[in-house]
C-alpha positions in Angstrom: -18.6 10.5 -106.5 -18.9 11.3 -102.7 -21.5 13.8 -101.9 -21.7 15.4 -98.2 -25.3 16.5 -97.7 -25.9 18.7 -95.4 -23.9 17.0 -93.3 -23.5 18.0 -89.1 -21.2 16.4 -86.7 -21.2 17.5 -83.3 -19.5 16.2 -80.2 -19.9 18.0 -77.3 -19.2 21.8 -78.2 -17.8 20.5 -81.7 -19.6 21.3 -84.7 -18.5 20.6 -88.2 -21.1 21.0 -90.9 -20.0 19.5 -94.7 -21.8 20.5 -98.0 -19.5 19.0 -101.1 -18.8 16.7 -104.3 -16.0 14.9 -104.7 -15.5 13.5 -108.2 -14.4 9.7 -108.4 -10.7 9.2 -109.3 -7.1 11.2 -108.4 -6.4 12.2 -105.0 -8.4 14.5 -102.6 -6.3 16.4 -99.6 -8.2 17.4 -96.8 -6.4 20.0 -94.6 -7.3 21.7 -91.5 -5.7 23.3 -88.2 -5.2 20.5 -85.5 -9.0 20.0 -84.0 -10.7 21.2 -86.9 -12.5 18.0 -87.4 -10.4 16.2 -90.3 -10.0 13.0 -88.3 -13.7 13.3 -87.1 -14.9 14.0 -90.5 -13.1 10.7 -91.9 -13.9 8.9 -89.2 -18.3 9.8 -90.0 -17.8 8.9 -93.6 -16.2 5.5 -92.7 -19.4 4.8 -90.8 -17.5 4.8 -86.8 -19.3 7.6 -86.1 -22.7 9.1 -86.7 -23.8 12.0 -87.8 -26.6 14.5 -86.5 -28.1 15.0 -89.6 -27.6 15.4 -93.3 -26.4 12.5 -96.0 -23.9 10.9 -97.5 -23.8 8.8 -100.8 -21.5 6.9 -103.2 -21.7 7.0 -106.6 -25.7 7.9 -105.5 -25.8 5.1 -103.3 -27.2 6.3 -99.5 -24.5 5.3 -97.6 -25.6 7.4 -94.2 -26.9 4.6 -92.0 -24.9 1.7 -93.4 -22.0 -0.1 -91.0 -18.4 0.4 -91.9 -17.9 -2.9 -93.2 -20.9 -2.6 -96.0 -19.4 0.9 -97.1 -17.6 1.1 -100.6 -14.6 2.4 -98.9 -11.3 0.8 -96.7 -9.8 3.1 -94.2 -6.0 3.6 -93.1 -5.2 5.2 -89.9 -1.9 6.9 -88.6 -0.9 3.6 -86.3 -1.5 1.5 -89.5 -3.7 -1.6 -87.2 -1.1 -4.3 -88.2 -1.0 -7.1 -85.8 2.2 -8.1 -83.9 1.7 -11.4 -83.7 0.5 -12.0 -87.3 3.1 -12.4 -89.9 2.9 -9.8 -93.2 1.0 -12.3 -95.4 -1.5 -12.7 -92.8 -1.8 -8.8 -91.9 -2.6 -8.5 -95.7 -4.8 -11.2 -95.8 -6.9 -10.3 -93.1 -8.0 -7.6 -96.1 -10.3 -10.2 -97.8 -10.7 -12.9 -94.9 -11.2 -12.1 -91.2 -10.6 -16.1 -90.6 -7.6 -15.9 -93.2 -8.6 -18.8 -94.7 -7.6 -17.7 -98.2 -9.0 -19.6 -101.5 -5.8 -20.4 -103.9 -7.3 -17.0 -105.9 -7.0 -14.7 -103.1 -3.5 -16.5 -101.9 -2.4 -15.5 -105.4 -4.4 -11.7 -105.0 -2.3 -11.5 -101.6 0.8 -12.3 -103.1 0.9 -10.0 -105.9 -0.4 -7.1 -104.1 2.3 -7.8 -101.6 4.8 -7.5 -104.5 3.2 -4.6 -106.5 3.8 -2.2 -103.3 7.1 -4.0 -102.8 7.3 -6.3 -100.2 7.7 -9.7 -101.9 9.8 -12.2 -100.1 8.5 -10.4 -96.6 5.0 -12.1 -96.3 6.4 -14.6 -93.4 7.9 -11.7 -91.5 6.3 -10.0 -88.6 6.1 -6.3 -88.1 8.4 -5.7 -85.7 10.4 -7.3 -88.3 10.6 -5.1 -90.7 11.4 -1.1 -91.3 8.5 1.3 -90.2 8.6 2.3 -94.4 7.6 -1.4 -95.0 4.7 -2.0 -91.6 3.1 1.0 -93.9 3.7 -0.7 -97.1 1.7 -3.6 -95.6 -1.3 -1.9 -94.2 -1.1 0.2 -97.6 -1.4 -3.6 -99.5 -4.3 -4.9 -97.2 -6.5 -1.8 -98.2 -5.9 -2.2 -101.6 -6.6 -5.7 -101.5 -9.8 -4.7 -100.3 -10.4 -3.5 -104.0 -12.9 -1.2 -102.4 -13.5 2.2 -104.8 -12.7 4.8 -101.9 -9.6 4.7 -99.9 -9.3 6.7 -96.9 -6.3 8.1 -95.4 -5.7 9.4 -91.9 -2.2 10.9 -92.2 -1.0 6.9 -91.7 2.7 8.4 -93.2 3.1 11.2 -91.0 5.3 8.8 -88.1 7.9 8.7 -91.3 11.0 10.3 -92.3 10.9 13.0 -94.8 12.4 10.4 -97.4 10.4 7.3 -96.2 7.1 9.3 -96.7 7.5 11.0 -100.0 8.4 7.3 -101.2 5.2 6.4 -99.5 2.8 9.0 -101.0 4.6 7.9 -104.2 3.7 4.7 -103.7 0.3 5.6 -103.2 -0.5 8.2 -106.2 0.7 5.3 -108.6 -1.1 2.7 -107.0 -4.4 5.0 -106.6 -4.0 5.6 -110.3 -3.0 2.0 -111.4 -5.9 0.5 -109.3 -8.8 3.1 -110.4 -9.4 4.1 -106.6 -10.4 7.2 -105.2 -8.7 8.2 -102.0 -9.5 11.2 -99.2 -6.1 11.7 -97.5 -5.8 13.8 -94.2 -2.5 15.5 -93.9 -1.5 18.7 -92.2 1.3 19.0 -94.4 1.4 21.3 -97.5 4.4 19.8 -99.2 2.1 16.4 -99.2 -0.6 17.9 -100.6 1.2 19.6 -103.3 3.6 16.6 -103.9 0.1 13.8 -104.9 -3.5 15.7 -104.4 -5.2 16.7 -107.7 -7.7 19.0 -105.1 -7.7 20.1 -101.5 -10.3 20.9 -99.1 -9.9 23.4 -96.2 -11.8 23.0 -92.9 -11.8 26.7 -91.8 -14.2 27.9 -88.7 -16.3 24.7 -88.4 -17.0 24.1 -92.3 -15.9 22.9 -95.8 -14.3 25.1 -98.0 -15.2 24.2 -101.8 -12.2 21.5 -103.1 -9.8 23.4 -105.4 -7.1 22.1 -107.9 -4.5 21.9 -105.6 -1.8 23.8 -108.1 -4.2 26.8 -108.3 -4.9 26.7 -104.4 -1.4 27.2 -103.6 -0.5 29.5 -106.6 -3.4 32.1 -104.7 -4.5 31.0 -101.5 -8.0 31.4 -100.0 -7.6 33.3 -97.1 -8.6 31.0 -94.9 -4.8 29.1 -96.4 -3.5 31.6 -95.7 -4.4 31.8 -91.9 -3.6 27.9 -91.8 0.0 28.5 -93.6 0.5 31.5 -91.0 
Protein backbone atom coordinates (compact mmCIF):
# COMPACT_ATOMS: atom_id res chain seq x y z
CA UNK A 1 0.00 0.00 0.00
CA UNK A 2 1.22 3.47 -0.92
CA UNK A 3 -0.47 6.05 1.31
CA UNK A 4 -0.44 9.80 0.88
CA UNK A 5 -1.82 11.32 4.06
CA UNK A 6 -2.74 15.02 4.05
CA UNK A 7 0.04 15.73 1.55
CA UNK A 8 0.44 19.31 0.35
CA UNK A 9 2.90 20.20 -2.41
CA UNK A 10 3.64 23.87 -2.95
CA UNK A 11 5.76 25.59 -5.59
CA UNK A 12 5.24 29.32 -5.95
CA UNK A 13 1.55 29.84 -6.71
CA UNK A 14 1.02 26.13 -7.36
CA UNK A 15 -0.53 23.89 -4.69
CA UNK A 16 -1.54 20.25 -4.89
CA UNK A 17 -3.33 18.30 -2.18
CA UNK A 18 -3.18 14.51 -2.04
CA UNK A 19 -5.05 12.15 0.25
CA UNK A 20 -5.13 8.64 -1.18
CA UNK A 21 -4.43 4.95 -0.53
CA UNK A 22 -3.04 3.03 -3.50
CA UNK A 23 -3.22 -0.75 -3.12
CA UNK A 24 -0.19 -2.80 -4.00
CA UNK A 25 -0.24 -4.74 -7.24
CA UNK A 26 -1.36 -3.83 -10.71
CA UNK A 27 -1.08 -0.55 -12.58
CA UNK A 28 -2.54 2.78 -11.48
CA UNK A 29 -2.81 5.54 -14.09
CA UNK A 30 -2.45 9.16 -12.96
CA UNK A 31 -4.15 11.62 -15.30
CA UNK A 32 -4.84 15.34 -15.36
CA UNK A 33 -4.49 18.45 -17.47
CA UNK A 34 -1.08 19.85 -18.36
CA UNK A 35 0.28 21.71 -15.34
CA UNK A 36 -2.05 19.93 -12.92
CA UNK A 37 0.86 18.43 -10.98
CA UNK A 38 1.22 14.86 -12.25
CA UNK A 39 5.00 14.94 -12.62
CA UNK A 40 5.32 17.04 -9.46
CA UNK A 41 3.48 14.39 -7.47
CA UNK A 42 5.67 11.61 -8.85
CA UNK A 43 8.81 13.60 -8.01
CA UNK A 44 7.58 14.04 -4.44
CA UNK A 45 6.77 10.36 -4.04
CA UNK A 46 10.22 9.49 -5.37
CA UNK A 47 11.85 11.88 -2.90
CA UNK A 48 13.14 14.50 -5.36
CA UNK A 49 10.75 17.18 -4.12
CA UNK A 50 10.00 17.89 -0.45
CA UNK A 51 6.41 18.07 0.71
CA UNK A 52 5.09 21.19 2.43
CA UNK A 53 3.18 19.01 4.89
CA UNK A 54 1.74 15.55 5.30
CA UNK A 55 3.05 12.01 5.44
CA UNK A 56 3.87 9.26 2.93
CA UNK A 57 4.06 5.58 3.77
CA UNK A 58 4.86 2.51 1.69
CA UNK A 59 3.87 -0.84 3.18
CA UNK A 60 3.33 0.98 6.47
CA UNK A 61 6.85 2.48 6.57
CA UNK A 62 7.12 6.27 6.75
CA UNK A 63 9.21 7.39 3.74
CA UNK A 64 8.36 11.12 3.89
CA UNK A 65 11.90 12.21 4.71
CA UNK A 66 13.89 9.36 3.16
CA UNK A 67 16.33 10.20 0.34
CA UNK A 68 15.37 8.86 -3.09
CA UNK A 69 17.82 5.95 -3.04
CA UNK A 70 16.41 4.61 0.22
CA UNK A 71 12.79 4.46 -0.95
CA UNK A 72 11.38 1.10 -2.09
CA UNK A 73 10.73 2.34 -5.61
CA UNK A 74 12.24 3.09 -8.99
CA UNK A 75 11.26 5.92 -11.32
CA UNK A 76 11.43 6.09 -15.08
CA UNK A 77 11.39 9.55 -16.69
CA UNK A 78 10.41 10.73 -20.16
CA UNK A 79 14.01 11.08 -21.38
CA UNK A 80 15.00 7.54 -20.29
CA UNK A 81 18.27 8.83 -18.70
CA UNK A 82 20.52 6.51 -20.69
CA UNK A 83 24.19 7.49 -20.77
CA UNK A 84 25.30 7.77 -24.42
CA UNK A 85 28.91 6.70 -23.76
CA UNK A 86 27.86 3.45 -22.04
CA UNK A 87 26.59 0.30 -23.69
CA UNK A 88 23.04 -0.90 -23.23
CA UNK A 89 24.29 -3.60 -20.84
CA UNK A 90 26.23 -1.03 -18.81
CA UNK A 91 23.26 1.34 -18.67
CA UNK A 92 21.08 -1.49 -17.38
CA UNK A 93 23.78 -2.64 -14.94
CA UNK A 94 23.68 0.78 -13.29
CA UNK A 95 20.44 -0.40 -11.71
CA UNK A 96 22.52 -2.65 -9.50
CA UNK A 97 25.86 -0.87 -9.05
CA UNK A 98 26.84 2.70 -9.97
CA UNK A 99 30.46 1.55 -10.38
CA UNK A 100 29.35 -1.27 -12.73
CA UNK A 101 31.51 -3.82 -10.89
CA UNK A 102 28.89 -6.54 -11.13
CA UNK A 103 29.38 -9.94 -9.61
CA UNK A 104 28.83 -12.95 -11.84
CA UNK A 105 25.39 -13.40 -10.26
CA UNK A 106 24.52 -9.76 -10.92
CA UNK A 107 25.72 -10.09 -14.50
CA UNK A 108 23.49 -13.10 -14.93
CA UNK A 109 20.53 -11.14 -13.51
CA UNK A 110 21.28 -8.24 -15.88
CA UNK A 111 21.39 -10.56 -18.89
CA UNK A 112 18.14 -12.21 -17.80
CA UNK A 113 16.29 -8.91 -17.64
CA UNK A 114 17.72 -7.85 -21.03
CA UNK A 115 16.31 -11.06 -22.43
CA UNK A 116 12.97 -10.46 -20.68
CA UNK A 117 12.51 -7.08 -22.37
CA UNK A 118 13.62 -8.34 -25.78
CA UNK A 119 17.16 -6.96 -25.86
CA UNK A 120 19.13 -10.22 -25.91
CA UNK A 121 22.20 -9.78 -28.09
CA UNK A 122 22.04 -5.97 -28.02
CA UNK A 123 23.85 -5.37 -24.73
CA UNK A 124 27.09 -4.34 -26.44
CA UNK A 125 25.51 -1.50 -28.41
CA UNK A 126 25.31 2.11 -27.31
CA UNK A 127 21.96 3.96 -27.09
CA UNK A 128 22.53 5.79 -30.38
CA UNK A 129 22.94 2.43 -32.12
CA UNK A 130 19.49 1.12 -31.22
CA UNK A 131 15.96 2.31 -31.93
CA UNK A 132 13.84 4.55 -29.71
CA UNK A 133 11.75 1.57 -28.71
CA UNK A 134 14.84 -0.39 -27.76
CA UNK A 135 16.09 2.54 -25.69
CA UNK A 136 12.77 2.50 -23.84
CA UNK A 137 13.19 -1.23 -23.25
CA UNK A 138 16.67 -0.64 -21.84
CA UNK A 139 15.42 2.02 -19.44
CA UNK A 140 12.61 -0.27 -18.31
CA UNK A 141 15.09 -3.14 -17.88
CA UNK A 142 17.26 -1.01 -15.59
CA UNK A 143 14.25 -0.12 -13.45
CA UNK A 144 13.15 -3.77 -13.28
CA UNK A 145 16.65 -4.93 -12.38
CA UNK A 146 16.61 -2.81 -9.23
CA UNK A 147 13.85 -5.07 -7.92
CA UNK A 148 12.00 -2.35 -5.99
CA UNK A 149 8.34 -3.12 -5.22
CA UNK A 150 7.01 0.15 -6.71
CA UNK A 151 7.72 1.49 -10.19
CA UNK A 152 6.86 5.11 -11.03
CA UNK A 153 6.57 6.07 -14.70
CA UNK A 154 6.50 9.69 -15.89
CA UNK A 155 5.24 9.23 -19.46
CA UNK A 156 8.40 7.37 -20.54
CA UNK A 157 6.83 6.17 -23.79
CA UNK A 158 5.21 9.43 -24.88
CA UNK A 159 7.81 10.11 -27.60
CA UNK A 160 7.14 6.77 -29.30
CA UNK A 161 4.75 6.27 -32.16
CA UNK A 162 1.38 4.62 -31.49
CA UNK A 163 2.45 1.08 -32.40
CA UNK A 164 5.66 1.19 -30.34
CA UNK A 165 3.85 2.80 -27.42
CA UNK A 166 1.25 0.02 -27.38
CA UNK A 167 4.06 -2.51 -27.54
CA UNK A 168 5.84 -0.95 -24.55
CA UNK A 169 2.62 -0.70 -22.55
CA UNK A 170 1.96 -4.38 -23.14
CA UNK A 171 5.52 -5.19 -22.08
CA UNK A 172 5.09 -3.06 -18.96
CA UNK A 173 1.81 -4.76 -18.04
CA UNK A 174 3.19 -8.25 -18.54
CA UNK A 175 6.52 -7.71 -16.78
CA UNK A 176 4.93 -5.89 -13.84
CA UNK A 177 2.54 -8.80 -13.40
CA UNK A 178 5.32 -11.38 -13.70
CA UNK A 179 7.61 -9.52 -11.28
CA UNK A 180 4.82 -8.65 -8.83
CA UNK A 181 5.51 -4.93 -9.07
CA UNK A 182 3.13 -2.10 -8.29
CA UNK A 183 3.09 0.61 -10.94
CA UNK A 184 2.02 4.27 -10.79
CA UNK A 185 1.98 5.62 -14.35
CA UNK A 186 1.54 9.24 -15.39
CA UNK A 187 -0.22 9.52 -18.75
CA UNK A 188 -2.13 12.14 -20.68
CA UNK A 189 -3.57 9.57 -23.08
CA UNK A 190 -6.91 7.97 -22.07
CA UNK A 191 -6.23 5.07 -24.45
CA UNK A 192 -3.08 4.18 -22.49
CA UNK A 193 -4.95 4.08 -19.21
CA UNK A 194 -7.74 2.00 -20.75
CA UNK A 195 -5.21 -0.40 -22.27
CA UNK A 196 -3.24 -1.34 -19.14
CA UNK A 197 -4.37 0.43 -15.95
CA UNK A 198 -6.35 -1.46 -13.33
CA UNK A 199 -7.35 1.83 -11.71
CA UNK A 200 -7.11 5.50 -12.55
CA UNK A 201 -6.67 8.66 -10.49
CA UNK A 202 -7.52 12.08 -11.85
CA UNK A 203 -6.04 15.36 -10.62
CA UNK A 204 -8.68 18.06 -10.70
CA UNK A 205 -8.87 21.52 -9.13
CA UNK A 206 -5.60 21.08 -7.27
CA UNK A 207 -6.44 17.78 -5.62
CA UNK A 208 -6.50 14.04 -6.28
CA UNK A 209 -9.84 12.40 -6.87
CA UNK A 210 -10.30 8.94 -5.32
CA UNK A 211 -8.95 6.08 -7.48
CA UNK A 212 -11.55 4.21 -9.51
CA UNK A 213 -11.47 1.04 -11.57
CA UNK A 214 -10.43 2.23 -15.03
CA UNK A 215 -13.17 0.31 -16.82
CA UNK A 216 -15.86 1.78 -14.56
CA UNK A 217 -14.46 5.31 -14.72
CA UNK A 218 -14.44 5.49 -18.51
CA UNK A 219 -17.78 3.71 -18.80
CA UNK A 220 -19.37 6.35 -16.55
CA UNK A 221 -16.99 9.36 -16.42
CA UNK A 222 -16.98 11.67 -13.43
CA UNK A 223 -17.57 15.40 -14.11
CA UNK A 224 -13.82 15.98 -13.78
CA UNK A 225 -13.01 13.30 -16.36
CA UNK A 226 -15.67 14.67 -18.72
CA UNK A 227 -14.05 18.10 -18.44
CA UNK A 228 -10.61 16.60 -19.10
CA UNK A 229 -11.77 14.64 -22.12
CA UNK A 230 -13.57 17.69 -23.53
